[in-house]
C-alpha positions as CSV (number, residue, x, y, z in Angstrom):
1,M,105.9,115.1,-98.8
2,E,107.3,112.2,-100.9
3,A,110.2,111.9,-98.4
4,V,107.8,111.8,-95.5
5,G,105.7,109.1,-97.2
6,T,108.7,107.0,-97.9
7,V,109.9,107.0,-94.3
8,V,106.5,106.5,-92.9
9,G,105.9,103.6,-95.3
10,K,109.1,101.9,-94.3
11,V,108.5,102.2,-90.6
12,A,104.9,101.1,-91.0
13,V,106.1,97.9,-92.8
14,I,108.5,97.2,-89.9
15,M,105.8,97.8,-87.3
16,L,103.5,95.3,-89.1
17,L,106.2,92.7,-88.9
18,I,106.6,93.5,-85.1
19,V,102.8,93.0,-84.7
20,V,103.0,89.6,-86.4
21,G,105.8,88.7,-84.0
22,Y,103.7,89.8,-81.1
23,F,100.7,87.7,-82.1
24,V,102.5,84.5,-83.0
25,T,104.2,84.7,-79.6
26,K,100.9,85.3,-77.8
27,R,99.5,82.2,-79.6
28,G,102.5,80.1,-78.6
29,I,103.7,79.6,-82.2
30,F,106.9,81.6,-81.5
31,T,108.3,80.4,-78.2
32,E,110.9,82.1,-75.9
33,R,113.5,79.4,-77.0
34,G,112.7,80.0,-80.6
35,A,113.1,83.8,-80.3
36,S,116.5,83.2,-78.5
37,E,117.7,80.9,-81.3
38,V,116.5,83.2,-84.1
39,T,118.3,86.1,-82.3
40,T,121.6,84.1,-82.2
41,L,121.1,83.2,-85.9
42,L,120.6,86.9,-86.8
43,I,123.6,88.1,-84.8
44,K,126.1,85.4,-85.9
45,L,125.0,84.6,-89.5
46,V,122.6,87.1,-91.0
47,T,124.3,90.3,-89.9
48,P,127.7,89.4,-91.6
49,C,125.7,88.5,-94.7
50,V,123.9,91.8,-94.7
51,I,127.3,93.6,-94.6
52,V,128.9,91.5,-97.3
53,N,125.8,91.8,-99.5
54,S,126.0,95.6,-99.2
55,F,129.4,95.5,-100.9
56,L,128.3,93.2,-103.7
57,G,127.7,95.3,-106.8
58,N,129.1,98.4,-105.2
59,T,132.8,97.6,-105.5
60,G,135.1,100.7,-105.6
61,T,132.4,103.3,-105.7
62,L,133.6,105.1,-102.5
63,G,136.8,106.9,-101.9
64,A,139.2,106.5,-98.9
65,Y,137.9,109.8,-97.3
66,E,134.2,108.6,-97.4
67,L,135.2,105.2,-95.9
68,L,137.1,107.0,-93.1
69,M,134.1,109.2,-92.4
70,A,131.9,106.2,-92.4
71,M,133.8,104.9,-89.4
72,A,134.3,108.3,-87.7
73,L,130.7,109.5,-87.8
74,P,129.1,106.5,-86.0
75,A,131.8,106.8,-83.4
76,L,131.0,110.5,-83.0
77,W,127.2,110.0,-82.4
78,M,127.8,107.1,-80.1
79,A,130.3,109.2,-78.1
80,A,127.6,112.0,-77.8
81,A,125.0,109.4,-76.7
82,L,127.5,108.0,-74.2
83,G,127.9,111.5,-72.7
84,I,124.1,112.0,-72.5
85,S,123.6,108.5,-70.9
86,L,126.1,109.1,-68.2
87,L,124.4,112.4,-67.2
88,A,121.0,110.8,-67.0
89,F,119.3,108.5,-64.4
90,R,121.6,109.3,-61.5
91,K,118.8,108.7,-59.0
92,E,117.8,105.3,-60.4
93,P,118.7,102.1,-58.6
94,P,122.0,100.7,-60.0
95,E,120.3,97.7,-61.7
96,R,117.8,99.9,-63.5
97,Q,120.5,102.5,-64.2
98,K,122.6,100.2,-66.2
99,V,119.7,99.1,-68.4
100,L,118.5,102.7,-68.9
101,R,121.9,104.0,-69.8
102,F,122.6,101.1,-72.2
103,S,119.3,101.9,-73.9
104,V,120.2,105.5,-74.5
105,L,123.6,104.7,-75.8
106,F,122.8,101.8,-78.2
107,S,120.3,102.3,-81.0
108,N,119.0,99.5,-83.3
109,T,121.6,100.2,-85.9
110,G,121.3,96.8,-87.6
111,F,117.8,95.4,-87.2
112,M,116.0,98.6,-88.0
113,G,118.7,101.0,-89.1
114,I,120.0,99.0,-92.1
115,P,116.5,98.3,-93.6
116,L,115.5,101.9,-93.3
117,V,118.8,103.1,-94.8
118,Q,118.4,100.7,-97.7
119,G,114.9,101.9,-98.4
120,I,115.6,105.6,-98.1
121,V,119.2,106.1,-99.1
122,G,119.9,103.0,-101.2
123,D,122.8,100.5,-101.5
124,A,125.5,103.1,-101.1
125,G,123.8,104.1,-97.8
126,V,123.9,100.4,-96.7
127,I,127.7,100.4,-97.1
128,Y,127.9,103.4,-94.7
129,A,125.4,101.8,-92.4
130,S,127.6,98.6,-92.3
131,F,130.4,100.6,-90.7
132,G,127.8,101.9,-88.2
133,V,127.1,98.3,-87.3
134,V,130.8,97.6,-86.9
135,V,131.3,100.6,-84.5
136,F,128.1,99.6,-82.6
137,N,129.4,96.0,-82.2
138,I,132.8,97.1,-81.0
139,L,131.4,99.5,-78.4
140,C,128.6,97.1,-77.4
141,W,130.9,94.2,-76.8
142,T,133.4,96.2,-74.9
143,Y,131.9,99.1,-72.9
144,G,128.3,97.8,-73.1
145,Y,129.3,94.3,-72.1
146,S,131.4,95.5,-69.2
147,M,128.7,97.8,-67.9
148,M,125.9,95.3,-68.1
149,S,128.0,92.4,-66.7
150,G,129.2,94.5,-63.8
151,G,132.8,94.4,-64.9
152,A,133.2,90.9,-66.3
153,K,136.5,90.1,-68.0
154,L,136.3,90.9,-71.7
155,N,137.0,88.1,-74.2
156,L,139.4,89.5,-76.9
157,K,138.2,86.8,-79.3
158,T,134.6,87.9,-78.9
159,I,135.6,91.5,-79.5
160,L,137.6,90.9,-82.6
161,L,135.3,88.3,-84.1
162,N,132.0,90.1,-83.6
163,P,129.6,90.0,-86.5
164,G,130.4,93.5,-87.8
165,I,134.1,92.8,-88.0
166,V,133.5,89.4,-89.7
167,G,131.3,91.0,-92.3
168,L,133.9,93.6,-93.1
169,L,136.7,91.0,-93.3
170,F,134.9,89.4,-96.1
171,G,133.3,92.5,-97.6
172,L,136.2,95.0,-97.8
173,P,138.4,92.8,-100.0
174,L,135.5,92.4,-102.4
175,Y,135.1,96.2,-102.4
176,F,138.8,97.4,-102.7
177,L,139.9,94.6,-105.0
178,R,136.8,95.0,-107.2
179,L,136.0,91.3,-106.9
180,E,132.6,89.8,-107.8
181,L,131.4,86.6,-106.1
182,P,130.1,83.9,-108.5
183,G,126.3,83.6,-108.5
184,I,126.4,80.3,-106.6
185,L,127.8,82.2,-103.6
186,A,126.3,85.6,-104.1
187,E,122.7,84.4,-104.2
188,P,122.8,82.5,-100.9
189,V,124.5,85.5,-99.3
190,G,121.7,87.7,-100.7
191,Y,119.0,85.4,-99.5
192,L,120.4,85.2,-96.0
193,A,120.8,89.0,-95.9
194,D,117.1,89.3,-96.9
195,L,116.2,87.5,-93.6
196,N,117.4,90.4,-91.5
197,T,114.4,92.6,-91.4
198,P,111.5,90.0,-91.1
199,L,113.2,87.8,-88.6
200,A,114.6,90.7,-86.5
201,M,111.2,92.4,-86.3
202,L,109.5,89.1,-85.3
203,V,112.0,88.8,-82.4
204,V,111.2,92.4,-81.3
205,G,107.5,91.6,-81.4
206,S,108.2,88.6,-79.2
207,Y,109.9,90.7,-76.6
208,I,106.9,93.1,-76.5
209,A,104.5,90.2,-76.1
210,K,106.3,89.2,-72.9
211,V,105.8,92.5,-71.2
212,D,102.8,93.5,-69.0
213,L,101.3,96.3,-71.2
214,H,99.7,98.0,-68.1
215,S,103.2,98.6,-66.7
216,F,104.1,100.8,-69.6
217,I,102.1,103.7,-68.4
218,S,103.5,103.9,-64.9
219,D,107.2,103.8,-65.7
220,F,108.2,107.4,-66.4
221,S,111.9,106.4,-66.9
222,V,111.0,104.4,-70.0
223,Y,109.6,107.5,-71.7
224,K,112.5,109.6,-70.5
225,A,115.0,107.1,-72.0
226,S,113.0,107.0,-75.2
227,F,113.1,110.8,-75.5
228,L,116.8,110.8,-75.0
229,R,117.3,107.9,-77.5
230,L,114.9,109.1,-80.2
231,L,115.2,112.9,-80.1
232,L,118.0,114.4,-77.9
233,C,120.8,112.1,-79.0
234,P,120.1,112.4,-82.8
235,G,119.4,116.1,-82.3
236,V,122.8,116.7,-80.8
237,F,124.4,114.6,-83.6
238,L,122.5,116.6,-86.2
239,L,124.1,119.8,-85.0
240,M,127.5,118.1,-85.3
241,L,126.8,117.0,-88.9
242,L,125.8,120.5,-89.8
243,L,129.2,121.6,-88.8
244,L,131.1,118.8,-90.6
245,R,128.9,118.7,-93.7
246,P,129.5,115.2,-95.1
247,R,128.0,114.1,-98.4
248,E,124.3,113.8,-98.4
249,D,124.0,109.9,-98.4
250,L,126.5,109.7,-95.6
251,F,124.7,112.4,-93.7
252,L,121.3,110.7,-94.0
253,S,122.6,107.1,-93.3
254,N,124.2,108.1,-90.1
255,M,121.2,110.2,-89.0
256,I,118.8,107.3,-89.6
257,Q,120.9,104.9,-87.5
258,A,121.4,107.5,-84.8
259,S,117.6,108.0,-84.7
260,A,116.8,104.3,-84.4
261,P,115.0,103.0,-81.3
262,V,116.6,101.0,-78.4
263,A,118.8,98.1,-79.5
264,A,117.4,94.6,-79.0
265,N,120.8,93.8,-77.4
266,S,119.6,95.5,-74.3
267,V,117.1,92.7,-73.7
268,L,119.7,90.0,-74.5
269,F,122.3,91.4,-72.1
270,A,119.7,92.0,-69.4
271,V,118.7,88.4,-69.6
272,Q,122.2,87.1,-69.8
273,F,123.5,89.1,-66.8
274,K,120.3,89.0,-64.8
275,R,119.5,92.7,-65.0
276,D,116.0,94.1,-65.3
277,S,114.9,92.3,-68.4
278,E,111.3,93.5,-68.1
279,L,112.5,97.1,-68.1
280,A,114.7,96.4,-71.1
281,S,111.7,94.8,-73.0
282,K,109.6,97.9,-72.2
283,L,112.4,100.2,-73.5
284,V,112.6,98.3,-76.8
285,A,108.8,98.2,-77.2
286,V,108.0,101.8,-76.3
287,S,110.9,103.3,-78.3
288,T,110.1,101.2,-81.3
289,V,106.5,102.3,-81.3
290,L,107.4,106.0,-80.8
291,S,109.9,105.8,-83.6
292,I,107.0,105.6,-86.0
293,L,106.7,109.3,-85.4
294,T,110.2,110.4,-84.6
295,I,112.2,108.7,-87.3
296,P,110.2,110.3,-90.2
297,V,110.5,113.7,-88.4
298,M,114.3,113.4,-87.9
299,T,114.9,112.1,-91.4
300,V,112.9,114.8,-93.2
301,I,114.6,117.5,-91.1
302,S,118.0,116.0,-92.0
303,Q,117.0,115.9,-95.7
304,L,116.0,119.5,-95.7
305,L,119.1,120.7,-93.8
306,C,121.7,118.6,-95.6
307,G,120.2,119.6,-99.0
């Protein structure tokens, strides 16, 4: 019961922040331009700081095998989600199909995944979750970008310098060389990393505020995609983990990220490439609300089985 309370408490805090984002957007305090600028700030500055900060104070605590598994396991659950997404929504119009499949494949590994991992697993879990963010960014800015853009030419610089890679380029030397940043650098990095959860949830709340709430009920595909994203994909991955049996903190960190709701990138890409941005916003909103129930369930089941 204590584990359930911890998970529910963390998700509840995140949902309250989303509610704040919703109301400040409705009141005109947080504008569409502001949300776009904050999103860019989160992606380009805050995310690398979150990754670097996770390595500070944890230098050299993980072996090479654990670090290898930290990269392999996110790739495994994203591969499973990719397979599921390709089998689903075959009868949907092409424009909706792209958004729906993107939403099933890409979970909110950074904005929601990392705060939950930090609260439930601890700093060691954040190191693992950082690798999940890296794998997410690589796949998102290659396959996801190509799919949502309709086959636009990929920018190699964008792929190699995505926020996850940048964070690791700074964080891994600190980790392997057992280096410690001086306080004058470590503290700003920590402060910027702390912005991740509140700012990200305000942005998610702003997306929800722009959607016609009455249209949520009538769009069955939104609930189908949410079921695939929140239950089926993590359920399949859970079976894989039971076969592989990684260490408990690695097990739980990956399960939490795999169980996270639809990534906010679905809205960003839908707007950028003129896809169905309203559908993308509904997917983020509905899956985030439903995750209040599903994430605690999947996490507690994982804790029981991996123990």
